C-alpha positions in Angstrom: 77.7 81.8 119.9 80.8 80.7 122.0 80.6 77.2 120.5 80.4 78.4 117.1 83.2 81.0 117.7 85.3 78.3 118.9 84.6 75.9 116.1 85.0 78.8 113.8 88.8 79.2 115.1 89.5 75.6 114.9 88.4 75.2 111.4 90.4 78.2 110.3 93.6 76.5 112.2 93.6 73.5 110.1 92.7 75.4 107.0 95.8 77.6 107.6 98.1 74.4 108.2 96.7 72.7 104.9 97.5 76.1 102.8 101.1 75.2 102.7 101.0 72.1 101.2 100.3 72.9 97.9 103.0 75.5 98.0 105.7 73.2 99.2 104.7 70.8 96.4 105.0 73.5 93.7 108.0 74.6 95.3 109.7 71.2 95.0 108.6 71.2 91.1 110.2 74.4 90.4 113.4 73.2 92.1 113.5 70.3 90.0 112.7 72.1 86.8 115.8 74.3 87.7 118.0 71.5 88.1 117.0 70.2 84.7 117.7 73.6 83.4 121.1 73.6 84.8 121.8 70.4 83.3 120.7 71.6 79.7 122.7 74.6 80.2 126.1 73.1 81.1 125.8 70.6 78.1 124.6 73.3 75.7 127.6 75.5 76.8 130.0 72.5 76.1 128.7 71.9 72.6 129.0 75.7 71.7 132.8 75.6 73.1 133.3 72.8 70.6 131.7 74.6 67.9 133.8 77.6 68.5 136.9 75.5 68.6 135.9 74.1 65.1 135.3 77.7 63.5 139.0 78.7 64.8 140.6 75.4 63.8 138.6 74.9 60.5 137.8 71.3 60.9 136.1 69.1 58.6 132.9 70.0 56.8 131.0 67.1 58.3 132.0 67.9 61.7 131.0 71.4 61.7 127.7 70.4 59.9 127.1 67.7 62.9 127.7 70.1 65.6 125.5 72.7 64.1 122.9 70.4 63.9 123.6 69.3 67.5 123.7 72.7 68.8 120.2 73.6 67.0 118.7 70.6 68.7 120.0 71.2 72.3 118.9 75.0 71.7 115.5 73.8 71.0 115.5 71.4 73.9 116.5 74.2 76.1 114.0 76.5 75.2 111.1 73.9 75.4 112.6 73.7 79.3 112.6 77.7 79.6 109.0 77.7 78.7 108.1 74.7 81.1 109.9 76.4 83.9 108.1 80.1 82.8 104.7 78.2 82.8 105.3 76.6 86.1 106.6 79.9 87.7 103.6 81.8 86.4 101.3 79.3 88.2 103.2 79.8 91.3 103.1 83.5 91.2 99.0 83.2 90.3 98.4 81.0 93.3 100.5 82.9 95.6 98.5 86.2 94.5 95.2 84.3 95.3 96.7 83.3 98.6 97.5 86.8 99.8 94.4 88.2 98.7 92.7 85.6 100.9 95.0 86.4 103.8 94.3 90.3 103.1 90.8 89.6 103.7 91.2 87.3 106.8 93.8 90.0 108.3 91.3 92.6 107.8 88.5 90.7 109.5 90.7 89.9 112.3 91.5 93.6 112.9 88.2 94.6 112.6 87.0 92.1 115.3 90.1 93.1 117.6 89.3 97.0 117.0 85.4 96.3 118.1 86.9 94.3 121.3 88.8 97.4 122.2 86.2 99.6 122.1 84.0 97.1 124.2 86.6 97.2 126.7 86.8 100.9 126.5 83.3 101.4 127.2 82.7 98.7 129.6 85.8 97.8 131.2 86.6 94.1 132.3 83.8 94.2 134.4 81.4 92.3 132.0 83.9 89.1 132.0 84.1 89.4 135.5 80.5 88.8 135.9 80.5 86.1 133.6 83.5 84.6 135.6 81.6 84.9 138.8 78.4 83.2 137.3 80.4 80.4 135.7 82.2 79.8 139.2 79.4 80.2 141.7 76.5 78.5 139.9 75.9 75.0 139.9 76.3 73.2 136.5 78.7 70.9 134.4 82.3 71.5 136.3 84.4 70.3 133.2 82.4 73.1 131.0 82.4 75.7 133.4 86.5 75.1 133.8 86.4 75.1 129.7 84.7 78.5 129.7 86.9 80.0 132.3 89.9 79.4 130.3 88.6 80.4 127.1 87.6 83.7 128.5 91.3 84.2 129.9 92.9 83.1 126.9 90.6 84.5 124.0 92.4 87.9 123.9 95.8 86.3 123.7 94.7 84.0 121.0 93.2 86.7 118.8 96.5 88.4 118.7 98.7 85.2 118.4 96.5 84.4 115.1 96.7 87.9 114.1 100.6 87.6 114.3 100.5 84.4 112.6 98.3 85.8 109.5 100.8 88.5 109.1 103.8 86.5 109.2 102.4 84.0 106.5 101.2 87.1 104.3 104.9 88.5 104.8 106.8 84.9 103.8 104.3 84.5 100.8 104.8 88.1 99.5 108.8 87.3 99.6 108.3 84.0 98.0 106.3 85.9 95.3 109.0 88.7 94.8 111.7 85.9 94.3 109.4 83.9 91.6 108.8 87.3 89.9 112.5 87.9 89.7 113.2 84.5 88.5 110.4 84.8 85.9 112.1 88.0 84.8 115.3 86.1 84.3 114.0 83.3 82.3 112.0 85.6 79.9 115.2 87.4 79.4 117.2 84.4 78.8 114.3 83.2 76.7 114.2 86.0 74.3 118.4 85.8 74.1 117.9 82.2 73.2 115.3 82.5 70.7 117.3 85.2 68.8 120.3 82.9 69.0 118.2 79.9 67.6 117.4 82.1 64.6 120.8 83.0 64.2 122.0 79.5 64.3 119.2 78.4 61.9 120.6 81.1 59.5 124.2 80.1 60.2 123.3 76.3 59.1 121.3 77.3 56.0 124.2 79.3 54.9 126.7 76.2 55.5 124.2 74.1 53.6 123.8 76.3 50.6 127.5 76.6 50.4 127.5 72.9 50.2 124.8 72.7 47.6 126.8 75.1 45.4 130.6 75.2 46.0 132.3 72.5 44.2 135.4 72.6 46.5 133.4 72.5 49.8 131.7 69.2 48.1 134.8 67.6 47.4 136.1 68.2 50.9 132.7 66.7 52.3 132.8 63.5 49.8 136.6 63.0 50.8 135.5 63.3 54.5 132.5 60.7 54.0 134.7 58.3 51.8 137.3 58.5 54.7 134.6 57.8 57.5 133.4 54.7 55.1 137.1 53.1 54.9 137.6 53.7 58.8 134.5 51.9 59.3 135.5 48.9 56.8 138.9 48.9 58.3 137.3 48.3 61.9 135.1 45.3 60.7 138.2 43.7 58.7 140.1 44.0 62.2 137.3 42.4 63.8 137.2 39.6 61.4 140.8 39.1 61.6 140.7 38.7 65.2 137.9 36.3 64.9 139.7 33.9 62.3 142.8 34.1 64.5 140.7 33.0 67.4 139.4 30.0 65.4 143.1 29.3 64.4 144.2 29.2 67.8 141.1 27.2 69.1 142.1 24.6 65.9 145.6 24.3 67.2 145.1 23.8 70.7 142.3 21.0 69.7 144.9 19.5 67.3 147.8 19.5 70.3 145.1 18.1 72.9 144.4 15.4 70.4 148.1 14.8 69.6 149.0 14.5 73.6 145.7 11.9 73.5 147.2 9.8 70.6 150.6 9.5 72.3 149.0 8.7 75.5 146.8 5.9 74.1 149.2 4.6 71.7 151.3 3.4 74.8 148.5 2.1 76.5 146.8 0.0 73.7 147.7 -2.4 71.0 148.2 -1.2 67.3 144.9 -2.2 65.8 142.9 -0.2 68.9 145.2 2.8 68.1 144.5 2.8 64.6 140.6 2.8 65.4 141.1 5.7 67.8 143.1 7.6 65.1 140.3 7.2 62.7 137.9 8.3 65.1 139.8 11.1 65.9 140.4 12.3 62.5 136.7 12.0 61.9 136.1 14.4 64.9 138.8 16.7 63.9 137.1 16.9 60.3 133.8 17.8 61.7 135.1 20.4 64.1 137.2 21.9 61.7 133.8 22.2 59.4 131.6 23.5 61.9 134.3 26.6 62.6 135.6 27.3 59.0 132.3 26.3 57.1 129.8 28.4 59.3 126.5 28.6 57.8 125.0 31.9 57.3 123.1 33.0 60.5 119.5 32.3 60.5 116.7 32.7 62.8 114.2 35.5 63.5 115.9 39.3 63.8 114.7 42.4 65.7 114.4 45.9 64.3 116.9 47.8 66.1 114.6 51.0 66.7 111.4 52.0 65.7 111.0 54.8 63.3 111.1 55.3 59.5 114.0 54.6 57.3 115.5 57.8 56.0 118.4 56.4 54.3 118.7 53.4 52.7 121.7 51.0 51.8 123.8 51.4 48.4 124.3 54.3 46.1 122.4 57.3 46.5 122.3 61.0 46.7 123.1 62.1 50.4 120.0 64.1 51.9 122.4 66.8 53.3 125.6 66.5 51.2 123.4 66.4 47.9 126.3 64.5 46.7 126.0 60.6 45.3 127.5 58.5 48.3 127.6 54.7 48.7 125.9 53.9 52.0 127.4 50.9 54.0 124.1 51.0 55.9 120.8 52.3 56.5 119.7 55.3 58.8 116.4 54.9 61.2 114.7 58.2 62.3 114.4 58.1 66.2 113.4 60.2 69.0 115.4 61.5 72.0 115.6 58.7 74.3 114.3 56.0 72.1 115.7 52.7 72.8 118.2 51.0 70.4 118.0 46.8 70.5 120.3 44.2 69.5 119.0 42.8 66.0 119.9 39.4 67.0 121.6 37.3 69.8 125.7 37.9 69.9 128.5 39.2 71.6 129.6 42.7 72.0 133.0 43.0 70.0 133.3 46.9 70.2 132.2 50.1 72.1 133.6 53.0 70.5 133.7 56.6 69.2 133.8 56.0 65.3 134.5 58.9 62.8 131.2 59.8 61.0 129.2 57.5 63.4 129.8 58.8 67.0 129.3 56.7 69.9 128.9 53.0 68.4 128.5 49.6 69.2 129.4 46.6 67.1 127.8 43.3 67.7 129.3 39.8 66.4 127.1 37.0 65.8 127.8 33.5 65.8 128.6 33.0 62.3 130.8 36.1 61.6 128.4 38.4 61.2 128.6 41.9 62.4 126.0 44.7 63.2 126.8 48.3 64.0 124.7 50.6 65.7 126.1 54.1 65.6 124.9 57.9 66.7 124.3 56.6 70.1 123.6 59.0 73.1 124.2 56.4 75.7 125.4 52.8 75.6 124.3 50.4 78.4 126.8 47.4 77.5 130.1 46.6 77.5 132.8 44.7 75.3 132.5 41.2 75.8 129.0 41.0 77.0 126.6 38.5 75.6 123.3 40.3 74.4 120.0 38.4 73.6 118.0 39.1 70.5 115.9 42.7 71.3 118.0 43.3 74.3 118.2 47.0 75.1 121.8 48.2 74.3 121.3 52.0 74.6 119.6 55.0 73.7 119.6 56.7 70.2 121.2 60.3 69.9 122.5 62.8 67.3 126.3 62.8 67.9 128.0 62.8 64.7 124.8 63.1 63.0 124.2 65.4 60.2 120.5 65.7 60.3 118.9 65.3 63.8 118.4 62.2 66.0 118.7 58.8 63.8 120.2 55.5 64.2 123.1 54.4 62.0 122.6 50.4 61.4 125.0 48.3 59.3 125.4 44.6 58.7 128.6 42.8 57.5 129.1 39.3 56.7 132.6 38.8 57.1 133.9 41.8 56.0 131.3 42.2 53.3 128.4 44.3 53.8 124.9 43.7 52.9 121.6 45.5 52.9 120.5 45.8 56.5 116.9 45.7 55.7 117.1 42.4 53.6 119.0 40.8 56.3 116.4 41.4 59.0 113.9 39.6 56.3 116.0 36.5 56.4 114.3 33.5 58.3 
């Protein structure tokens, strides 16, 4: 019987030690979720401040629609994160209730055993234990076993009290954690209710804005002017990059001509007239070949890479804008994306520009070897720098919804020199 009691105690001890592990893992997960929630709250507050400034300063129609759309997306993400936090806290509270119930049962059983022990001591005194000790110390047997039972009898009462104290302490700690989680759960639910009402208000505000855009000719004209201004800005950027490229080619040609002239002068002084004439003819041929390569570059050929996985939601050329509901000429195409989707370089080249472009948000422009430029707009994150060489299909960033009017998407444009072309047809060229 004594061996059974000892085994039960040891099993109980290891069970208590193991109990804490799942709870600690849950607490760590809850802390991680809280940190993620705080980051979303900061981002959401920042975007709402920007929208408030726009409302007071009466900024452009497109900027206002874009920020309304971004706020809706971020509010939905925030509500989703609140729900995840709520589910995790509910699970933690449920587990704590089960743990506390189990501890209550163990404490009740332990107290019952201790009351029985006290009654036995009151009725019989310590004589019974004294007799057991006397028998163990005077009779022949296994010395190690006798010493073990002597210690066991002397320490049993103290261990019973210590075990009960630990159980009560653990129960108190779990109750405190439970109260903390319940308070946090109440706060989350209140916050969630406020955000759900706010989401409905934002959706109504966006609907009113879009309805006014559909029926108010003055607002339509303002939006069209902004759209066309953004288009001109994009074309001007490409023109500036193309002028820079041509200037670099001319400078390279002049440098090559100066080098050849110096070489001619040196060779003339060292060789005969006939040999010098041959050298001049050879140099002219090389110069003509170099000029042909630099000035008459062939159109970029070779397999290309789709910059983002997703459906095309707006094509190249003249069409009705899906949000503005006015006829516009698209310089590129728009590809629907998912949050965190990877944007890839359509072909090998050099990053010519990384900038915030009106109407396109954070953007990357890549220059290819034949003077073709590809533009990637509405980026959430950019992973390349100006001057960096990129390979075909190399990841250059993540898609986002900054300066977008209708959710997460990639703006993709292709210009051969300063002339835009249909990106989908360009991607198909071999």
